[in-house]
C-alpha positions as CSV (number, residue, x, y, z in Angstrom):
1,V,-22.7,6.4,8.4
2,G,-20.4,8.9,10.1
3,P,-17.5,9.0,12.5
4,M,-17.9,9.6,16.2
5,E,-16.8,13.2,15.5
6,P,-13.3,13.4,16.9
7,S,-12.1,17.0,17.4
8,T,-10.2,16.8,14.1
9,L,-13.4,16.4,12.1
10,K,-16.3,18.7,11.3
11,P,-19.6,17.8,9.6
12,L,-20.2,19.1,6.1
13,D,-22.9,19.1,3.5
14,F,-22.3,17.5,0.1
15,S,-22.8,21.0,-1.4
16,D,-19.7,22.1,0.6
17,I,-17.5,19.7,-1.4
18,S,-15.9,21.4,-4.4
19,G,-16.3,19.2,-7.5
20,W,-18.7,16.7,-5.9
21,A,-21.4,17.1,-8.5
22,E,-18.9,16.7,-11.4
23,D,-17.2,13.5,-10.2
24,D,-17.9,10.1,-11.8
25,H,-19.6,8.5,-8.8
26,L,-20.2,5.3,-10.7
27,A,-16.4,4.7,-11.0
28,A,-16.2,5.3,-7.2
29,F,-19.1,3.0,-6.6
30,R,-17.5,0.1,-8.5
31,A,-14.4,0.4,-6.3
32,Y,-16.6,0.7,-3.2
33,S,-18.5,-2.5,-4.2
34,K,-15.3,-4.5,-4.0
35,T,-14.9,-3.8,-0.3
36,A,-18.6,-4.1,0.2
37,E,-18.5,-7.7,-1.0
38,R,-15.6,-8.4,1.5
39,A,-17.4,-6.6,4.4
40,L,-20.4,-8.8,4.1
41,S,-18.4,-11.9,5.1
42,K,-16.1,-10.2,7.5
43,P,-16.7,-6.5,8.6
44,Y,-13.6,-4.3,8.7
45,K,-12.3,-3.4,12.1
46,T,-13.4,0.1,13.4
47,R,-10.4,2.3,13.5
48,D,-9.5,5.4,15.6
49,L,-11.3,8.0,13.5
50,G,-14.5,6.1,14.4
51,V,-16.1,5.0,11.1
52,D,-18.0,1.9,12.3
53,G,-17.0,-1.2,10.4
54,S,-20.2,-3.0,11.3
55,A,-22.3,-0.1,10.0
56,L,-20.3,-0.1,6.8
57,A,-21.1,-3.8,6.5
58,K,-24.8,-3.1,6.8
59,I,-24.5,-0.4,4.0
60,S,-22.7,-3.0,2.0
61,E,-25.9,-5.1,1.8
62,K,-27.6,-2.1,0.3
63,A,-24.8,-1.5,-2.1
64,L,-25.0,-5.0,-3.5
65,S,-28.8,-5.2,-3.6
66,V,-29.7,-1.9,-5.2
67,S,-29.6,-1.1,-8.9
68,V,-26.7,1.3,-9.6
69,S,-26.0,1.7,-13.3
70,T,-25.4,5.4,-13.8
71,P,-23.2,8.1,-12.2
72,E,-26.4,9.7,-10.9
73,D,-27.6,6.4,-9.3
74,A,-24.2,6.1,-7.5
75,R,-24.2,9.7,-6.4
76,R,-27.7,9.2,-4.8
77,F,-26.4,6.1,-3.1
78,F,-23.5,7.9,-1.4
79,E,-25.6,10.9,-0.5
80,E,-28.3,8.7,1.1
81,F,-26.1,6.5,3.2
82,F,-23.1,8.7,4.1
83,Q,-22.5,12.0,6.0
84,P,-19.4,13.9,4.9
85,F,-16.9,15.2,7.4
86,G,-13.9,17.4,6.8
87,F,-10.6,17.8,8.6
88,G,-9.9,21.2,10.2
89,D,-7.8,23.8,8.4
90,D,-4.9,23.0,10.7
91,T,-4.6,19.4,9.5
92,Q,-1.8,19.0,7.0
93,G,-2.7,16.9,4.0
94,H,-0.2,14.9,1.9
95,L,-1.0,12.8,-1.1
96,T,1.3,10.6,-3.2
97,G,0.7,8.0,-5.9
98,Y,1.8,4.4,-6.2
99,Y,1.5,1.8,-8.8
100,E,2.0,-1.9,-9.7
101,P,5.3,-2.1,-11.7
102,V,5.6,-4.5,-14.6
103,V,9.1,-6.0,-14.5
104,E,11.0,-8.7,-16.4
105,A,11.9,-11.6,-14.2
106,S,13.5,-15.0,-14.5
107,P,12.3,-18.2,-12.8
108,V,15.9,-19.2,-12.1
109,R,19.0,-17.3,-11.1
110,T,21.2,-16.3,-14.1
111,N,24.2,-14.2,-14.7
112,T,22.0,-11.2,-15.4
113,H,19.1,-11.9,-13.0
114,R,20.6,-12.1,-9.6
115,T,18.3,-10.3,-7.2
116,P,15.5,-12.4,-5.7
117,L,12.0,-11.7,-4.5
118,L,11.4,-13.9,-1.5
119,A,8.4,-15.8,-0.1
120,R,7.5,-15.5,3.5
121,P,9.9,-17.6,5.7
122,H,8.3,-20.2,8.1
123,D,10.0,-18.6,11.1
124,L,8.5,-15.2,10.5
125,I,5.4,-14.9,12.8
126,D,2.7,-12.4,13.3
127,L,2.9,-10.4,16.6
128,D,0.1,-8.9,18.6
129,D,-0.4,-7.6,22.1
130,E,-0.7,-11.2,23.4
131,N,2.5,-12.8,22.0
132,R,4.8,-9.8,21.5
133,P,7.7,-10.0,23.9
134,S,8.3,-7.0,26.2
135,H,11.6,-6.0,24.6
136,L,9.9,-5.4,21.2
137,E,8.1,-2.1,20.6
138,D,4.3,-2.1,20.4
139,H,4.1,-1.2,16.7
140,I,6.2,-4.2,15.6
141,R,3.9,-6.7,13.9
142,F,6.3,-9.5,12.9
143,G,9.0,-11.4,14.7
144,L,11.5,-14.2,14.6
145,L,10.4,-17.5,16.2
146,R,13.6,-19.2,17.3
147,D,14.1,-22.9,17.6
148,D,13.9,-22.7,21.4
149,G,10.4,-21.1,21.2
150,S,11.6,-17.6,22.0
151,V,10.6,-14.6,19.9
152,D,12.9,-11.8,18.8
153,A,13.2,-9.1,16.2
154,Y,13.4,-10.5,12.6
155,W,16.4,-10.1,10.4
156,C,16.9,-6.7,8.8
157,R,17.4,-5.9,5.1
158,S,21.2,-6.1,5.1
159,Q,21.2,-9.5,6.8
160,I,18.6,-10.9,4.4
161,E,20.2,-9.5,1.2
162,G,23.8,-10.5,2.1
163,D,26.3,-9.9,-0.6
164,A,26.0,-9.7,-4.4
165,Y,26.0,-13.5,-4.7
166,H,22.9,-13.8,-2.4
167,H,24.7,-15.2,0.6
168,G,22.1,-13.7,2.9
169,I,20.8,-15.3,6.1
170,L,17.8,-16.7,4.3
171,A,19.8,-18.2,1.4
172,D,19.4,-22.0,0.7
173,R,15.8,-22.0,2.0
174,N,14.2,-22.2,-1.5
175,L,12.2,-19.0,-0.8
176,E,13.0,-17.4,-4.2
177,L,9.9,-16.7,-6.2
178,C,11.8,-15.2,-9.1
179,W,15.0,-13.3,-9.9
180,I,15.2,-9.6,-11.1
181,A,18.0,-8.1,-13.2
182,D,18.1,-4.6,-11.8
183,P,18.4,-4.4,-8.0
184,M,16.7,-1.1,-8.0
185,D,13.7,-2.6,-9.8
186,A,13.5,-5.1,-7.0
187,Y,13.8,-2.4,-4.4
188,F,11.0,-0.4,-5.9
189,I,8.8,-3.5,-6.0
190,H,9.3,-3.6,-2.2
191,I,8.2,0.0,-2.0
192,Q,5.1,-0.6,-4.2
193,G,4.3,-3.9,-2.5
194,S,3.3,-5.8,-5.7
195,A,4.4,-6.4,-9.3
196,R,3.4,-8.0,-12.5
197,L,6.3,-10.1,-13.8
198,S,7.0,-10.7,-17.4
199,M,8.8,-14.0,-17.1
200,T,11.7,-14.9,-19.4
201,D,9.9,-18.2,-20.1
202,G,7.0,-16.3,-21.7
203,T,4.5,-16.4,-18.9
204,T,3.1,-13.6,-16.8
205,K,2.9,-13.7,-13.0
206,R,1.8,-11.4,-10.2
207,V,3.3,-11.2,-6.8
208,T,1.9,-9.2,-3.9
209,Y,2.8,-8.4,-0.3
210,A,2.8,-11.3,2.1
211,A,4.6,-10.0,5.1
212,K,7.5,-7.8,6.2
213,S,10.5,-8.1,8.5
214,G,8.8,-5.8,11.1
215,H,11.5,-3.2,11.2
216,D,10.7,0.5,10.7
217,Y,10.6,1.8,7.1
218,T,13.2,4.4,6.2
219,S,12.7,6.4,3.0
220,I,15.8,6.4,0.8
221,G,14.5,9.7,-0.7
222,K,14.7,11.3,2.7
223,V,18.2,9.9,3.2
224,L,19.4,11.5,-0.1
225,L,17.5,14.7,0.9
226,N,19.1,14.9,4.3
227,E,22.6,14.3,2.8
228,G,22.0,17.2,0.3
229,H,22.1,15.0,-2.8
230,L,18.6,16.0,-3.8
231,K,16.4,19.1,-3.1
232,P,12.9,18.8,-1.7
233,D,11.2,19.4,-5.0
234,E,13.5,16.8,-6.7
235,V,12.6,13.7,-4.7
236,T,10.7,11.6,-7.3
237,M,11.1,8.1,-8.5
238,V,12.7,9.3,-11.7
239,S,15.3,11.3,-9.8
240,L,16.0,8.5,-7.3
241,R,16.6,6.0,-10.2
242,R,18.9,8.5,-11.9
243,W,20.9,9.2,-8.8
244,F,21.4,5.5,-8.0
245,K,22.4,4.8,-11.7
246,E,25.0,7.6,-11.4
247,N,26.1,6.4,-8.0
248,E,25.9,2.6,-8.2
249,D,28.8,2.2,-5.7
250,R,26.5,3.7,-2.9
251,R,23.3,1.7,-3.8
252,T,23.8,-1.0,-1.1
253,E,25.0,1.4,1.5
254,I,21.9,3.7,1.1
255,T,19.2,1.0,0.6
256,W,20.5,-0.9,3.6
257,R,19.6,2.0,5.8
258,N,16.0,0.8,5.3
259,D,15.8,-2.2,7.6
260,S,12.3,-3.0,6.5
261,Y,12.2,-6.0,4.0
262,I,9.1,-7.2,2.2
263,F,8.2,-10.8,1.5
264,F,5.8,-11.8,-1.4
265,E,3.4,-14.4,-2.5
266,E,2.3,-15.3,-6.0
267,V,-1.4,-14.7,-6.8
268,A,-3.5,-15.6,-9.8
269,I,-4.3,-12.9,-12.4
270,E,-8.0,-13.6,-12.8
271,N,-8.8,-10.3,-14.5
272,P,-6.0,-8.4,-16.2
273,E,-7.9,-5.2,-15.6
274,D,-7.8,-5.7,-11.8
275,G,-5.1,-4.3,-9.7
276,P,-3.2,-6.4,-7.0
277,I,-4.9,-7.5,-3.8
278,A,-4.8,-4.7,-1.3
279,A,-4.6,-4.8,2.5
280,A,-8.4,-4.7,2.6
281,K,-8.3,-8.2,0.8
282,T,-9.8,-6.9,-2.4
283,S,-8.3,-5.9,-5.8
284,L,-7.2,-2.4,-6.2
285,V,-9.0,-0.1,-8.8
286,A,-6.8,2.4,-10.6
287,G,-7.7,6.0,-9.8
288,R,-10.2,5.0,-7.1
289,S,-8.3,3.0,-4.5
290,L,-6.6,4.9,-1.7
291,A,-3.9,3.7,0.8
292,V,-4.5,5.2,4.2
293,D,-3.2,5.0,7.8
294,R,-4.6,1.6,8.9
295,L,-4.8,2.7,12.5
296,L,-7.0,5.7,11.8
297,H,-9.2,4.8,8.8
298,T,-11.6,1.9,8.6
299,Y,-11.2,0.0,5.3
300,G,-14.1,0.5,2.9
301,T,-14.6,4.2,3.9
302,P,-15.3,6.5,1.0
303,I,-12.8,9.5,1.1
304,W,-12.9,12.6,-1.0
305,I,-9.6,13.9,-2.4
306,D,-9.1,17.5,-3.3
307,V,-5.6,18.4,-4.3
308,E,-3.9,20.9,-6.5
309,S,-0.4,19.5,-6.5
310,P,0.7,17.1,-9.3
311,V,0.5,13.4,-8.8
312,Q,2.1,11.2,-11.3
313,G,-0.5,9.7,-13.7
314,F,-3.1,12.4,-13.1
315,D,-3.8,15.9,-14.1
316,K,-2.6,18.7,-11.8
317,S,-6.0,19.0,-10.1
318,I,-7.6,16.0,-8.5
319,Q,-11.1,16.1,-7.1
320,R,-12.7,12.7,-6.8
321,L,-14.2,10.1,-4.5
322,M,-11.8,7.3,-3.4
323,V,-12.2,4.3,-1.2
324,A,-9.8,3.3,1.7
325,Q,-8.6,-0.1,0.6
326,D,-4.8,-0.3,1.3
327,T,-2.1,0.9,3.6
328,G,1.7,1.3,3.7
329,S,4.5,1.9,6.1
330,A,5.0,5.5,5.1
331,I,1.2,6.3,5.1
332,V,0.9,7.8,8.5
333,G,-1.6,10.5,9.6
334,P,-5.2,11.4,9.2
335,A,-4.9,13.3,6.0
336,R,-2.2,11.2,4.4
337,G,-3.1,9.2,1.3
338,D,-1.4,7.1,-1.4
339,L,-3.4,7.0,-4.6
340,F,-3.2,3.8,-6.7
341,V,-2.6,4.8,-10.3
342,G,-2.6,1.4,-12.0
343,S,-0.1,-1.0,-13.5
């Protein structure tokens, strides 16, 4: 299975891939099998780089019917059914890592736990080319359904969050799934898109992405970079947390520049080893699931990663086979990836 050879891609041999023979292909195959199971019932949509979702679904039948029990078996499978392509030398690659945070949460609002994670409101609707009003830009995928039947842009982060006492525009709708003590913990859950919650009543829950407000995502790291508070090589989650701890009086001002707001839903933790449910509607696999640009890459596509720069949770050099299973607002471009590193 190969792309329709857009100009950005060039065919390769597996022997051209540095580190291919040394990878644990069985680990990659186990991640691939998750999207293979999903593709059997509903093939993934073919995206702009041309990997055919229907063809991937046919290969999925093979993946679930053959005996693959060793790394060698898995390597033969990928080499038999796939043709590698590479991006041209002028394509700029960029890889980051993301994770599922584990955060303490309360089932009720308390004096210490005052920041909620919200469920999807009933007036937030999906938009597409058929029902999107002309005054909303084409990339906006969610909107506000008003009482008179008209559709408009949904509320932004500042309107939803309101003041410190949660007097936002969605207050009193019983949308609160839980309450978080640290507002920045809640904010980073929005960035990661999921979380495991250690509840104060002794239970453990998992929440995952359900929808978003539809507004463009603005990186608070870029805001601090542009204002000169951080240098380019200093923008990490650790440095961001440190800056906001030292400048709590500016937290609301800075985070409200990101109009995008995430809504969540509670999902069962059937296997504690599994990651959260991804955009491809399958559970993520630590170290093997990759978030990609959903408009360019077809979910279920195996993607080889070769990077020398450090990624949190991994050694400096990463050469391994990943599977396109997720996406994100900041994941834009053909060689842009976000690597799931676990919980």
